[in-house]
Steps between C-alpha positions, in 0.01 A plus 500: 500500500737220581806461285473267196783427261245425229327834557835687506592361159162588367535863614853522351375372171211746498717804558412575863665830614501454882611213719485510877604213722469494880577238764623453857861435387736662254617195303170405327421858381857547387473177297162588345626847408810346351288288270321809370819703464660216305204470262476872445866574456510238222303758307778758559318759711703737707476447877487757784529356851384714791622321816247466782349539737398858420610652174360850474185587305711722275743215422207271412334762275831583326580134436143430364513797269843446347482365147709196425797551267390196306144642442319244713373511859757567775506228774465660842594267792396588854638226727372471854281810487334568834161673456455559878796737495330749267239760590148449367554786254829364366363150469203634299736675264706184457191298415399769248842484339474117472164548328587782259841409375521418130878456478572246774447143613510476881620215714447544877568273803422529868553302813204528730455419868368160601286414797409139589629383165293741293586828330347805669525793264435846656270765360750651258632167394142403417467817298806413289386140455153615387648746249738238355219239475312742269808587288682167454611170650495537882573175683564383852764227523419250776747303699601175322449173674770244569459324166532832311811596696664169428418541131647855517823366650526238225438763225759736651760221508414393145555855371873455572514136378487355856254274681416395853556143612185336644412663834764776473247765391268404792800526735578850376138608546490360856826668590442845355125554520271641237651839413528467121759772462724323751439162341606631164828617643554163671440317168762717328749429772440127505502450122830677484632268778378204294683615192159546338446124533299324770425671837495241776341504848853502642582822316180659634599409856856623441425832338128580538423790729240418756258756645559610859171320592629177350838532676349572834251212460796278446629622833160421660501155352850432634403615844188285490710198407737557789783622278583821683866521389392488132234763563760730657731442201209598267456814707869588468471458124208738485692762705813454284283577197422842652142420600400735789396341834158665515381361165637154591308517833189608314523212256551254788199633683297473182592136460417412862172685465425289187563186709281620785214576264545174317502305824168648604341397170608139556674514161208400275536647153150645504567672838837619373324655195252676730783625718691629195191699400429635854858619554568629152765250386573551126701317238591134569354497853433129472874412481584743777224391737522134433876515585407694815234241588747211465757670722234607750426130559820486705366756751224538754290813509672611823847458343413713203348767723828504695695533172288799396567659839873454450483664156294789639769568757762469228322771294490734799868432586610562139320834490607622842822327614855607417611138489615351168197389294674182384566395861139570594386279214734219596360515855142489369572196280641315803196594703270376220687166499452472884128580461476217252670253726278566799217252543 
Protein backbone atom coordinates (compact mmCIF):
# COMPACT_ATOMS: atom_id res chain seq x y z
CA UNK A 1 0.00 0.00 0.00
CA UNK A 2 1.24 3.50 -0.83
CA UNK A 3 1.33 6.03 1.98
CA UNK A 4 -1.74 8.21 2.45
CA UNK A 5 -2.05 10.89 5.11
CA UNK A 6 -5.82 10.45 5.09
CA UNK A 7 -5.50 6.69 5.65
CA UNK A 8 -2.93 7.23 8.40
CA UNK A 9 -5.30 9.53 10.28
CA UNK A 10 -8.12 7.02 9.86
CA UNK A 11 -5.99 4.21 11.30
CA UNK A 12 -4.93 6.38 14.24
CA UNK A 13 -8.53 7.24 14.97
CA UNK A 14 -9.57 3.58 14.80
CA UNK A 15 -6.97 2.41 17.31
CA UNK A 16 -4.55 0.65 14.95
CA UNK A 17 -1.80 -1.13 16.93
CA UNK A 18 0.92 -1.46 14.28
CA UNK A 19 2.42 1.06 11.86
CA UNK A 20 5.20 0.15 9.42
CA UNK A 21 6.69 2.66 6.97
CA UNK A 22 9.34 1.82 4.38
CA UNK A 23 11.03 3.85 1.64
CA UNK A 24 14.31 4.29 -0.22
CA UNK A 25 15.43 7.15 2.06
CA UNK A 26 15.43 7.73 5.80
CA UNK A 27 13.82 11.18 5.97
CA UNK A 28 10.28 10.27 4.80
CA UNK A 29 9.94 7.23 7.08
CA UNK A 30 11.31 9.19 10.02
CA UNK A 31 8.76 11.94 9.37
CA UNK A 32 5.83 9.50 9.05
CA UNK A 33 6.86 7.69 12.23
CA UNK A 34 7.15 11.05 13.96
CA UNK A 35 3.53 11.85 13.13
CA UNK A 36 2.40 8.57 14.67
CA UNK A 37 4.60 9.00 17.74
CA UNK A 38 3.30 12.53 18.28
CA UNK A 39 -0.33 11.42 18.00
CA UNK A 40 0.13 8.45 20.32
CA UNK A 41 2.22 10.17 22.97
CA UNK A 42 -0.54 12.76 23.33
CA UNK A 43 -2.46 9.89 24.93
CA UNK A 44 0.39 9.47 27.48
CA UNK A 45 1.60 5.97 26.59
CA UNK A 46 5.06 4.94 27.67
CA UNK A 47 7.60 4.54 24.89
CA UNK A 48 10.34 1.95 24.44
CA UNK A 49 12.77 2.60 21.58
CA UNK A 50 14.87 -0.29 20.28
CA UNK A 51 17.43 1.28 17.91
CA UNK A 52 17.97 -0.48 14.59
CA UNK A 53 18.94 -2.12 12.50
CA UNK A 54 18.76 -5.42 14.41
CA UNK A 55 17.35 -5.36 17.95
CA UNK A 56 17.36 -8.89 19.30
CA UNK A 57 14.27 -11.06 19.35
CA UNK A 58 14.48 -11.14 23.15
CA UNK A 59 14.49 -7.30 23.35
CA UNK A 60 11.43 -7.07 21.12
CA UNK A 61 9.55 -9.75 23.06
CA UNK A 62 10.40 -8.11 26.39
CA UNK A 63 9.34 -4.64 25.20
CA UNK A 64 6.08 -5.99 23.76
CA UNK A 65 5.20 -7.81 26.95
CA UNK A 66 5.96 -5.05 29.45
CA UNK A 67 2.80 -3.51 30.88
CA UNK A 68 2.66 0.28 30.79
CA UNK A 69 2.84 2.08 34.13
CA UNK A 70 -0.18 4.13 33.05
CA UNK A 71 -2.28 1.04 32.36
CA UNK A 72 -2.51 1.54 28.59
CA UNK A 73 -0.53 0.05 25.73
CA UNK A 74 3.22 0.59 25.66
CA UNK A 75 4.53 2.24 22.47
CA UNK A 76 7.39 0.20 20.99
CA UNK A 77 9.43 2.02 18.35
CA UNK A 78 11.73 0.04 16.03
CA UNK A 79 13.48 2.61 13.81
CA UNK A 80 15.31 1.44 10.68
CA UNK A 81 14.81 -2.27 11.34
CA UNK A 82 16.48 -4.46 8.70
CA UNK A 83 14.61 -7.70 8.12
CA UNK A 84 17.32 -9.10 5.83
CA UNK A 85 19.77 -9.19 8.76
CA UNK A 86 17.69 -11.74 10.71
CA UNK A 87 17.56 -15.49 10.21
CA UNK A 88 14.30 -16.92 8.89
CA UNK A 89 13.60 -18.39 12.32
CA UNK A 90 14.17 -15.13 14.19
CA UNK A 91 12.11 -13.16 11.69
CA UNK A 92 9.24 -15.62 12.07
CA UNK A 93 9.36 -15.17 15.86
CA UNK A 94 9.39 -11.37 15.49
CA UNK A 95 6.33 -11.49 13.22
CA UNK A 96 4.59 -13.75 15.76
CA UNK A 97 5.39 -11.25 18.54
CA UNK A 98 3.93 -8.40 16.50
CA UNK A 99 0.76 -10.44 16.01
CA UNK A 100 0.30 -11.73 19.57
CA UNK A 101 1.13 -8.71 21.70
CA UNK A 102 -1.77 -7.28 23.71
CA UNK A 103 0.18 -4.67 25.62
CA UNK A 104 1.95 -2.73 22.87
CA UNK A 105 1.51 -0.48 19.86
CA UNK A 106 4.33 -0.96 17.35
CA UNK A 107 5.89 1.66 15.07
CA UNK A 108 8.50 0.29 12.64
CA UNK A 109 10.49 1.92 9.83
CA UNK A 110 12.88 0.56 7.20
CA UNK A 111 15.02 1.91 4.39
CA UNK A 112 15.05 -0.55 1.48
CA UNK A 113 17.32 -0.85 -1.53
CA UNK A 114 16.30 0.85 -4.76
CA UNK A 115 17.04 -0.31 -8.30
CA UNK A 116 16.15 1.80 -11.32
CA UNK A 117 14.07 4.10 -9.16
CA UNK A 118 11.95 1.34 -7.61
CA UNK A 119 12.13 -0.41 -4.25
CA UNK A 120 13.31 -4.01 -4.47
CA UNK A 121 12.54 -5.71 -1.14
CA UNK A 122 14.27 -9.05 -0.60
CA UNK A 123 12.59 -12.25 0.53
CA UNK A 124 12.77 -11.51 4.28
CA UNK A 125 11.77 -7.90 3.76
CA UNK A 126 8.74 -9.14 1.84
CA UNK A 127 7.95 -11.45 4.74
CA UNK A 128 7.93 -8.57 7.22
CA UNK A 129 5.87 -6.38 4.88
CA UNK A 130 3.29 -9.13 4.39
CA UNK A 131 3.00 -9.71 8.13
CA UNK A 132 2.58 -6.00 8.88
CA UNK A 133 -0.01 -5.58 6.12
CA UNK A 134 -2.18 -8.16 7.92
CA UNK A 135 -1.70 -6.60 11.35
CA UNK A 136 -1.95 -2.85 10.83
CA UNK A 137 -1.03 0.06 8.59
CA UNK A 138 1.91 -0.90 6.36
CA UNK A 139 2.79 1.75 3.78
CA UNK A 140 5.46 2.40 1.19
CA UNK A 141 6.45 6.06 0.96
CA UNK A 142 7.34 7.03 -2.60
CA UNK A 143 9.77 9.71 -3.64
CA UNK A 144 8.13 13.14 -3.77
CA UNK A 145 8.16 15.12 -6.99
CA UNK A 146 9.61 18.59 -7.39
CA UNK A 147 6.34 20.33 -6.46
CA UNK A 148 6.06 18.26 -3.28
CA UNK A 149 9.66 18.99 -2.31
CA UNK A 150 9.15 22.72 -2.82
CA UNK A 151 6.02 22.55 -0.67
CA UNK A 152 8.00 20.65 1.99
CA UNK A 153 10.69 23.36 2.00
CA UNK A 154 8.05 26.03 2.44
CA UNK A 155 6.38 24.11 5.27
CA UNK A 156 9.69 23.56 7.06
CA UNK A 157 10.54 27.25 6.86
CA UNK A 158 7.04 28.23 8.04
CA UNK A 159 7.40 26.04 11.16
CA UNK A 160 10.04 28.47 12.42
CA UNK A 161 8.21 31.59 11.22
CA UNK A 162 10.37 32.04 8.12
CA UNK A 163 9.61 32.01 4.40
CA UNK A 164 11.45 31.66 1.09
CA UNK A 165 11.66 34.58 -1.30
CA UNK A 166 10.37 33.74 -4.82
CA UNK A 167 12.82 31.35 -6.48
CA UNK A 168 14.96 30.79 -3.37
CA UNK A 169 13.39 27.42 -2.58
CA UNK A 170 13.95 26.25 -6.17
CA UNK A 171 17.56 27.44 -5.99
CA UNK A 172 18.08 25.38 -2.81
CA UNK A 173 16.59 22.29 -4.42
CA UNK A 174 18.77 22.69 -7.52
CA UNK A 175 21.86 23.18 -5.39
CA UNK A 176 21.42 20.37 -2.87
CA UNK A 177 19.49 17.67 -4.71
CA UNK A 178 16.52 15.66 -3.45
CA UNK A 179 17.74 14.09 -0.21
CA UNK A 180 14.97 15.19 2.17
CA UNK A 181 17.03 14.68 5.31
CA UNK A 182 19.73 16.94 3.93
CA UNK A 183 17.22 19.53 2.70
CA UNK A 184 15.67 19.74 6.16
CA UNK A 185 19.09 20.53 7.63
CA UNK A 186 19.72 23.19 4.98
CA UNK A 187 16.37 24.84 5.73
CA UNK A 188 17.21 25.01 9.44
CA UNK A 189 20.57 26.58 8.65
CA UNK A 190 19.16 29.12 6.19
CA UNK A 191 16.21 30.19 8.33
CA UNK A 192 18.59 30.86 11.21
CA UNK A 193 20.79 32.94 8.88
CA UNK A 194 17.71 34.92 7.82
CA UNK A 195 16.78 35.64 11.44
CA UNK A 196 13.65 33.57 10.87
CA UNK A 197 12.50 36.07 8.30
CA UNK A 198 12.87 35.78 4.52
CA UNK A 199 15.41 33.38 2.99
CA UNK A 200 16.71 34.86 -0.27
CA UNK A 201 18.39 33.25 -3.27
CA UNK A 202 21.61 35.09 -2.33
CA UNK A 203 21.57 33.40 1.08
CA UNK A 204 21.14 30.02 -0.61
CA UNK A 205 24.13 30.67 -2.85
CA UNK A 206 26.17 31.93 0.11
CA UNK A 207 25.43 29.19 2.62
CA UNK A 208 23.77 26.31 0.80
CA UNK A 209 25.86 23.14 0.58
CA UNK A 210 25.97 21.72 -2.93
CA UNK A 211 26.36 18.05 -3.70
CA UNK A 212 29.66 16.87 -5.09
CA UNK A 213 27.90 16.15 -8.39
CA UNK A 214 26.63 19.74 -8.52
CA UNK A 215 30.05 21.19 -7.67
CA UNK A 216 31.86 19.10 -10.25
CA UNK A 217 29.26 19.92 -12.88
CA UNK A 218 30.00 23.58 -12.23
CA UNK A 219 33.65 22.77 -12.98
CA UNK A 220 32.59 21.05 -16.20
CA UNK A 221 30.47 24.04 -17.20
CA UNK A 222 33.36 26.42 -16.57
CA UNK A 223 35.73 24.28 -18.65
CA UNK A 224 33.17 24.13 -21.47
CA UNK A 225 32.87 27.93 -21.36
CA UNK A 226 36.65 28.35 -21.63
CA UNK A 227 36.98 29.53 -18.01
CA UNK A 228 39.74 27.16 -16.99
CA UNK A 229 41.14 29.37 -14.22
CA UNK A 230 37.74 29.52 -12.52
CA UNK A 231 37.37 25.73 -12.88
CA UNK A 232 40.75 25.22 -11.19
CA UNK A 233 39.70 27.60 -8.41
CA UNK A 234 36.54 25.53 -7.89
CA UNK A 235 38.70 22.41 -7.70
CA UNK A 236 40.89 24.00 -5.03
CA UNK A 237 37.77 24.85 -3.01
CA UNK A 238 36.60 21.23 -3.17
CA UNK A 239 40.00 19.99 -2.02
CA UNK A 240 40.15 22.59 0.77
CA UNK A 241 36.78 21.26 2.00
CA UNK A 242 38.43 17.83 2.51
CA UNK A 243 36.83 16.13 -0.50
CA UNK A 244 39.02 13.20 -1.54
CA UNK A 245 40.50 13.22 -5.09
CA UNK A 246 39.01 9.84 -6.14
CA UNK A 247 35.37 10.82 -5.43
CA UNK A 248 35.95 14.15 -7.19
CA UNK A 249 37.32 12.32 -10.22
CA UNK A 250 34.39 9.90 -10.13
CA UNK A 251 31.87 12.74 -10.06
CA UNK A 252 33.69 14.47 -12.93
CA UNK A 253 33.60 11.29 -14.99
CA UNK A 254 29.89 10.87 -14.24
CA UNK A 255 29.16 14.38 -15.50
CA UNK A 256 31.13 13.88 -18.73
CA UNK A 257 29.41 10.54 -19.24
CA UNK A 258 26.04 12.30 -18.83
CA UNK A 259 27.07 14.76 -21.53
CA UNK A 260 28.24 12.02 -23.88
CA UNK A 261 24.99 10.09 -23.51
CA UNK A 262 22.93 13.27 -23.89
CA UNK A 263 24.85 14.24 -27.03
CA UNK A 264 24.08 10.89 -28.63
CA UNK A 265 20.34 11.36 -27.95
CA UNK A 266 20.40 14.72 -29.76
CA UNK A 267 18.92 16.23 -26.60
CA UNK A 268 15.21 15.71 -27.30
CA UNK A 269 13.22 15.41 -24.07
CA UNK A 270 11.61 12.16 -25.15
CA UNK A 271 14.98 10.62 -25.97
CA UNK A 272 16.41 11.88 -22.67
CA UNK A 273 13.52 10.19 -20.86
CA UNK A 274 14.25 6.92 -22.66
CA UNK A 275 17.93 7.27 -21.82
CA UNK A 276 17.14 7.91 -18.15
CA UNK A 277 15.11 4.70 -18.06
CA UNK A 278 17.71 2.64 -19.93
CA UNK A 279 20.62 3.71 -17.72
CA UNK A 280 18.78 3.73 -14.39
CA UNK A 281 18.78 7.46 -13.65
CA UNK A 282 16.58 8.22 -10.64
CA UNK A 283 15.26 11.32 -8.91
CA UNK A 284 15.31 14.56 -10.89
CA UNK A 285 17.08 13.09 -13.90
CA UNK A 286 15.41 15.68 -16.17
CA UNK A 287 17.24 18.57 -14.49
CA UNK A 288 20.54 16.70 -14.50
CA UNK A 289 20.35 15.46 -18.09
CA UNK A 290 18.92 18.64 -19.55
CA UNK A 291 21.85 20.56 -18.04
CA UNK A 292 24.21 17.93 -19.44
CA UNK A 293 22.58 18.20 -22.88
CA UNK A 294 22.97 21.98 -22.94
CA UNK A 295 26.64 21.79 -22.02
CA UNK A 296 27.26 18.92 -24.43
CA UNK A 297 26.20 21.23 -27.24
CA UNK A 298 29.62 22.90 -26.95
CA UNK A 299 31.40 19.64 -27.82
CA UNK A 300 31.77 17.24 -30.70
CA UNK A 301 31.47 13.53 -30.12
CA UNK A 302 35.23 13.11 -30.67
CA UNK A 303 36.01 15.79 -28.06
CA UNK A 304 33.85 14.13 -25.43
CA UNK A 305 35.40 10.75 -26.17
CA UNK A 306 38.82 12.32 -25.63
CA UNK A 307 37.63 13.82 -22.34
CA UNK A 308 36.41 10.41 -21.15
CA UNK A 309 39.79 8.92 -22.06
CA UNK A 310 41.51 11.63 -19.99
CA UNK A 311 39.30 10.83 -17.02
CA UNK A 312 39.94 7.11 -17.38
CA UNK A 313 43.69 7.75 -17.20
CA UNK A 314 43.11 10.02 -14.21
CA UNK A 315 41.27 7.24 -12.38
CA UNK A 316 44.12 4.80 -13.01
CA UNK A 317 46.73 7.36 -11.93
CA UNK A 318 44.90 8.22 -8.71
CA UNK A 319 44.69 4.55 -7.77
CA UNK A 320 48.25 3.58 -8.70
CA UNK A 321 50.50 6.67 -8.66
CA UNK A 322 52.30 8.09 -5.63
CA UNK A 323 51.86 11.61 -6.98
CA UNK A 324 49.65 14.04 -5.09
CA UNK A 325 46.00 13.49 -6.01
CA UNK A 326 45.25 17.21 -6.11
CA UNK A 327 48.03 17.79 -8.64
CA UNK A 328 46.78 14.93 -10.80
CA UNK A 329 43.30 16.47 -10.76
CA UNK A 330 44.66 19.89 -11.75
CA UNK A 331 46.56 18.31 -14.64
CA UNK A 332 43.42 16.49 -15.79
CA UNK A 333 41.32 19.69 -15.71
CA UNK A 334 43.90 21.42 -17.89
CA UNK A 335 43.86 18.48 -20.32
CA UNK A 336 40.05 18.61 -20.40
CA UNK A 337 40.25 22.31 -21.27
CA UNK A 338 42.72 21.59 -24.12
CA UNK A 339 40.46 18.83 -25.46
CA UNK A 340 37.60 21.32 -25.54
CA UNK A 341 39.66 23.88 -27.47
CA UNK A 342 40.75 21.46 -30.19
CA UNK A 343 38.69 21.62 -33.36
